[in-house]
C-alpha positions as CSV (number, residue, x, y, z in Angstrom):
1,M,157.5,191.7,-27.5
2,A,157.5,188.6,-25.4
3,I,158.7,188.9,-21.8
4,H,160.6,185.9,-20.6
5,N,160.3,185.6,-16.8
6,K,163.0,184.1,-14.7
7,V,162.1,180.6,-13.6
8,I,163.0,179.8,-10.0
9,S,162.7,176.2,-8.9
10,V,162.0,175.3,-5.2
11,I,162.9,172.1,-3.4
12,G,162.4,171.2,0.2
13,A,160.2,171.5,3.3
14,Q,160.8,175.3,3.7
15,G,159.7,175.9,0.2
16,G,156.1,176.8,0.8
17,S,156.9,180.2,2.3
18,V,159.3,180.9,-0.6
19,V,156.7,179.9,-3.3
20,R,154.0,182.1,-1.7
21,S,156.3,185.1,-1.8
22,L,157.9,184.7,-5.2
23,I,154.5,184.0,-6.9
24,Q,153.5,187.5,-6.1
25,N,156.3,189.0,-8.3
26,P,155.4,189.0,-12.0
27,Q,159.1,188.8,-13.0
28,F,159.4,185.3,-11.6
29,E,157.8,181.9,-12.6
30,V,157.9,179.4,-9.8
31,R,158.4,175.7,-10.3
32,C,157.9,173.4,-7.3
33,I,159.7,170.1,-7.4
34,T,158.1,167.5,-5.2
35,R,158.1,163.8,-4.6
36,N,154.3,163.8,-4.7
37,Q,152.2,166.0,-7.0
38,S,149.0,164.8,-5.2
39,S,150.0,166.0,-1.7
40,P,147.8,168.7,-0.2
41,Q,150.7,171.0,-0.1
42,A,151.5,170.6,-3.8
43,K,147.9,171.1,-4.7
44,E,147.7,174.3,-2.6
45,L,150.8,175.8,-4.3
46,A,149.5,174.8,-7.8
47,L,146.3,176.8,-7.0
48,L,148.5,179.8,-6.2
49,G,149.9,179.6,-9.7
50,A,153.1,177.6,-9.3
51,S,153.9,174.8,-11.7
52,V,154.4,171.5,-9.9
53,V,156.8,168.9,-11.1
54,Q,157.1,165.4,-9.6
55,A,160.7,164.1,-9.4
56,D,162.8,161.9,-7.2
57,T,165.4,164.3,-5.8
58,T,167.8,161.4,-5.1
59,N,167.9,160.5,-8.9
60,T,170.4,163.0,-10.3
61,A,169.3,162.5,-14.0
62,V,165.6,162.9,-13.2
63,L,166.3,166.0,-11.1
64,E,168.5,167.5,-13.8
65,Q,165.6,167.2,-16.2
66,A,163.1,168.7,-13.7
67,L,165.5,171.7,-13.2
68,S,166.0,172.3,-16.9
69,G,165.4,176.0,-17.8
70,S,165.6,177.3,-14.3
71,W,167.4,180.5,-13.7
72,G,167.4,180.1,-9.9
73,L,167.0,177.5,-7.3
74,F,166.0,177.5,-3.7
75,M,167.0,174.3,-2.0
76,N,166.5,172.7,1.4
77,V,167.4,169.2,2.5
78,L,166.2,167.3,5.5
79,T,169.1,166.2,7.7
80,E,167.6,164.8,10.9
81,E,167.0,161.2,9.7
82,T,170.2,160.5,7.8
83,T,173.8,159.8,8.4
84,L,176.5,162.5,8.0
85,D,178.0,160.9,4.8
86,V,174.7,159.8,3.2
87,G,173.0,163.1,3.8
88,T,176.1,165.0,2.5
89,Q,176.3,163.0,-0.7
90,Q,172.5,163.3,-1.4
91,G,172.7,167.1,-1.0
92,I,175.8,167.3,-3.2
93,G,174.0,165.2,-5.8
94,M,171.1,167.6,-5.9
95,L,173.4,170.6,-6.4
96,A,175.3,168.7,-9.1
97,S,172.0,168.2,-10.9
98,A,171.3,171.9,-10.7
99,A,174.8,172.7,-12.1
100,A,174.3,170.2,-14.9
101,A,170.9,171.8,-15.7
102,G,172.4,175.2,-16.1
103,V,171.0,176.8,-12.9
104,K,173.0,180.0,-12.3
105,H,171.7,181.3,-9.0
106,V,171.3,179.2,-5.9
107,V,169.9,180.1,-2.5
108,Y,170.6,177.2,-0.2
109,S,169.2,176.6,3.3
110,S,172.3,175.9,5.3
111,A,173.5,175.7,8.9
112,P,176.7,176.5,10.8
113,H,179.5,174.0,10.7
114,S,179.6,173.0,14.3
115,E,182.7,170.8,14.1
116,R,184.8,173.5,12.5
117,L,183.4,176.3,14.7
118,T,184.1,174.5,17.9
119,G,187.5,173.1,16.9
120,G,186.1,169.5,16.8
121,T,184.6,169.7,20.3
122,C,181.1,169.4,19.1
123,L,179.6,167.6,16.0
124,A,175.9,168.4,15.6
125,K,175.2,166.1,12.6
126,H,172.0,167.8,11.5
127,L,173.9,171.1,11.2
128,D,177.1,169.7,9.7
129,V,175.4,167.8,6.9
130,K,174.0,171.1,5.6
131,A,177.3,172.9,6.2
132,R,179.3,170.3,4.2
133,I,176.8,170.6,1.3
134,E,177.3,174.3,1.4
135,C,181.0,174.0,1.1
136,W,180.6,172.0,-2.2
137,G,178.1,174.6,-3.5
138,R,180.3,177.5,-2.7
139,A,183.2,176.0,-4.6
140,N,181.3,175.0,-7.7
141,P,182.2,177.4,-10.6
142,S,179.0,176.6,-12.5
143,F,177.0,178.8,-10.2
144,E,177.2,182.5,-10.8
145,T,176.0,183.1,-7.3
146,F,175.6,180.8,-4.3
147,T,174.0,182.3,-1.2
148,P,173.6,180.3,2.1
149,V,170.7,181.2,4.2
150,M,170.5,180.1,7.8
151,I,167.1,179.9,9.5
152,S,166.5,180.7,13.1
153,W,164.4,179.0,15.8
154,Y,160.8,178.7,14.3
155,M,158.2,180.8,16.1
156,D,155.8,178.6,14.2
157,N,156.7,175.6,16.3
158,F,154.9,177.0,19.3
159,C,151.7,176.2,17.3
160,N,152.7,172.7,16.6
161,P,151.7,170.2,19.4
162,D,154.3,167.7,18.2
163,F,157.1,170.1,19.2
164,G,155.7,170.8,22.7
165,M,157.6,167.8,24.1
166,F,160.9,169.4,23.2
167,F,159.9,172.6,25.1
168,G,159.0,170.6,28.2
169,G,155.3,170.6,27.2
170,F,155.1,174.3,26.6
171,P,152.7,175.8,25.6
172,F,150.3,172.9,25.7
173,K,150.9,171.0,29.0
174,K,150.2,172.6,32.4
175,D,152.5,171.5,35.3
176,E,151.3,170.6,38.8
177,D,151.3,174.3,39.7
178,G,149.1,175.3,36.8
179,F,151.8,176.9,34.8
180,L,152.7,176.3,31.1
181,T,156.3,175.7,31.9
182,C,159.0,176.0,29.2
183,R,162.0,173.8,29.9
184,M,165.2,174.1,27.8
185,P,168.9,174.3,28.5
186,L,170.6,177.7,28.7
187,S,171.9,179.0,25.3
188,G,175.1,180.8,26.3
189,G,176.2,184.4,26.2
190,D,173.5,186.9,26.9
191,E,170.9,184.1,26.4
192,T,169.2,185.7,23.5
193,L,168.2,183.4,20.6
194,P,167.3,184.2,17.0
195,W,163.7,183.7,16.1
196,L,161.7,183.7,12.8
197,H,158.1,183.5,11.8
198,V,158.9,181.1,9.0
199,E,155.5,181.1,7.3
200,N,155.2,184.9,7.1
201,D,158.9,186.0,6.7
202,F,161.2,183.4,5.4
203,G,160.0,183.5,1.8
204,D,160.3,187.2,1.6
205,I,164.0,187.0,2.8
206,V,164.8,184.5,0.0
207,H,162.8,186.6,-2.4
208,G,164.9,189.6,-1.6
209,I,168.1,187.7,-2.4
210,F,166.8,186.6,-5.8
211,L,166.1,190.3,-6.6
212,N,169.8,191.0,-6.6
213,P,171.7,187.7,-6.3
214,K,175.1,189.1,-7.1
215,R,174.8,191.5,-4.1
216,W,174.4,188.5,-1.7
217,N,176.8,186.1,-3.4
218,Q,178.7,183.9,-1.0
219,R,177.3,185.8,2.0
220,V,175.7,183.9,4.9
221,I,172.2,185.4,5.5
222,Q,170.9,185.2,9.0
223,C,167.1,184.7,8.7
224,T,166.1,186.3,11.9
225,G,163.0,188.4,12.8
226,D,163.6,188.9,16.5
227,L,166.2,188.2,19.3
228,L,164.8,187.0,22.6
229,S,165.7,184.7,25.5
230,W,163.6,181.8,26.7
231,E,162.6,184.1,29.6
232,G,161.5,186.7,27.1
233,I,159.6,184.0,25.1
234,V,157.4,183.0,28.1
235,S,156.9,186.7,29.0
236,A,155.7,187.5,25.5
237,F,153.5,184.5,25.5
238,T,151.8,185.4,28.7
239,K,151.3,189.0,27.6
240,G,149.9,187.9,24.2
241,T,147.7,185.1,25.3
242,G,146.9,185.7,28.9
243,Q,148.0,182.2,29.8
244,K,150.2,181.7,32.9
245,A,153.7,180.5,31.9
246,R,157.2,180.4,33.2
247,F,160.7,179.2,32.2
248,Q,162.7,176.7,34.2
249,P,166.1,175.9,32.6
250,Y,167.9,172.6,32.6
251,M,171.2,173.4,34.2
252,L,172.9,170.6,32.3
253,V,172.3,169.9,28.6
254,S,172.4,166.2,29.5
255,D,169.3,166.7,31.7
256,M,167.2,167.5,28.7
257,P,165.0,164.6,27.4
258,T,165.7,164.0,23.7
259,H,162.5,162.1,22.8
260,G,164.6,160.1,20.4
261,W,166.4,163.0,18.7
262,E,169.9,163.6,20.0
263,G,170.3,166.5,17.7
264,I,168.4,168.8,20.1
265,R,171.1,168.3,22.8
266,E,173.9,168.7,20.3
267,L,172.4,172.1,19.3
268,F,172.6,173.4,22.8
269,V,176.2,172.1,23.3
270,Y,177.2,173.9,20.2
271,S,175.4,177.1,21.2
272,Q,177.0,177.2,24.7
273,L,180.4,176.6,23.2
274,R,179.8,179.6,21.0
275,D,178.5,181.8,23.8
276,G,175.1,181.9,22.1
277,E,176.4,183.1,18.7
278,Y,174.6,180.6,16.5
279,F,175.3,181.4,12.9
280,G,179.1,181.4,13.0
281,N,179.6,184.4,10.6
282,A,178.8,187.2,13.1
283,P,176.8,188.0,16.2
284,N,173.1,187.3,15.8
285,E,171.4,190.2,14.0
286,V,168.1,191.2,12.4
287,S,169.0,194.1,10.1
288,T,170.0,192.1,7.0
289,A,166.8,190.0,7.0
290,Q,164.8,193.2,7.4
291,Y,166.5,194.8,4.4
292,L,165.6,191.8,2.3
293,K,162.1,191.7,3.6
294,T,161.6,195.3,2.6
295,A,163.0,194.7,-0.9
296,A,160.5,191.8,-1.4
297,F,157.6,193.9,-0.1
298,K,158.3,196.6,-2.7
299,A,158.8,194.0,-5.5
300,K,155.4,192.5,-4.6
301,G,153.8,195.9,-5.1
302,G,153.3,196.5,-1.4
303,K,151.5,193.3,-0.7
304,G,151.7,191.7,2.7
305,R,153.7,193.5,5.5
306,E,157.0,195.2,5.3
307,S,158.3,194.5,8.7
308,L,159.5,191.2,10.1
309,T,157.2,189.6,12.7
310,T,158.4,190.0,16.3
311,V,157.8,187.3,19.0
312,K,155.4,189.7,20.7
313,E,153.3,190.1,17.5
314,F,153.4,186.3,16.9
315,F,151.8,185.5,20.3
316,E,149.3,188.3,19.9
317,Q,147.7,186.6,17.0
318,K,144.3,185.1,17.8
319,E,145.2,182.0,15.9
320,V,148.0,181.2,18.3
321,L,145.7,181.3,21.4
322,R,143.1,179.2,19.5
323,V,145.7,176.5,18.8
324,V,147.1,176.5,22.3
325,L,143.6,176.2,23.9
326,E,142.5,173.5,21.6
327,N,145.6,171.3,22.2
328,Q,146.2,171.9,26.0
329,W,146.3,168.8,28.1
């Protein structure tokens, strides 16, 4: 008897982690939809066993065809370099293509609706584009289930020299006192922030949702592996790498350099107005993500690790120290 696996299509920059997790489960077939089949990332995912389809995601007819036959869809949209209205319409167009293609289960990478959650005091465009798209997806009756996932601060960015400028040079630039100094505004509340090792854990969280999509229908999932303040970050970094570091906050959000991206300030304004409660649906928590991680671990036959990565464990990796030392200046 033929066994028909469930086809899950994956769109967006966070999709690599999702593909690497789902591909380890024999009940799923994974289809990557990309603008460029020849990119190194697309070739890597094809070698893992995913099918790779090239499609312009802004062309609704082309995208509908690319999604044909898909049981599920993971979708992420980039929002930093678009306007509120254009980004919203593009994202809605992608979901409309999925609905027209007959996709029944959607896991959508969303964000809190800053304008609504602050009573109009703050509008963080890069958050609200995603939130507005989410509203459309939730209301679409074509989807049997629609689950918004909200990702935390990326631990992975501490290994990306391009992000060091947003952290005041941390962990790549030593200050005049010889410290790797992290500089960020305060976050509000008890100052703890949600963190996730995206490469290792995000895909498993999404995987866990697809194992039982009705259970998680319409529920915001906090994709969080650890809760830690900026002080805690530099402490864990020093303990894990042996490098001397410290945290010096900007007392005003407006004191923080934007390096051309105003969204980073808007994020802290929003966070302070919410007393550090980022996601909007409940206080920051780890237990839901851990439950989903465990479900995926079992579905993969015990491959990988069952527990979410803590910040301490992230900084203890030899690869982190290697990247930091190679890129210090």
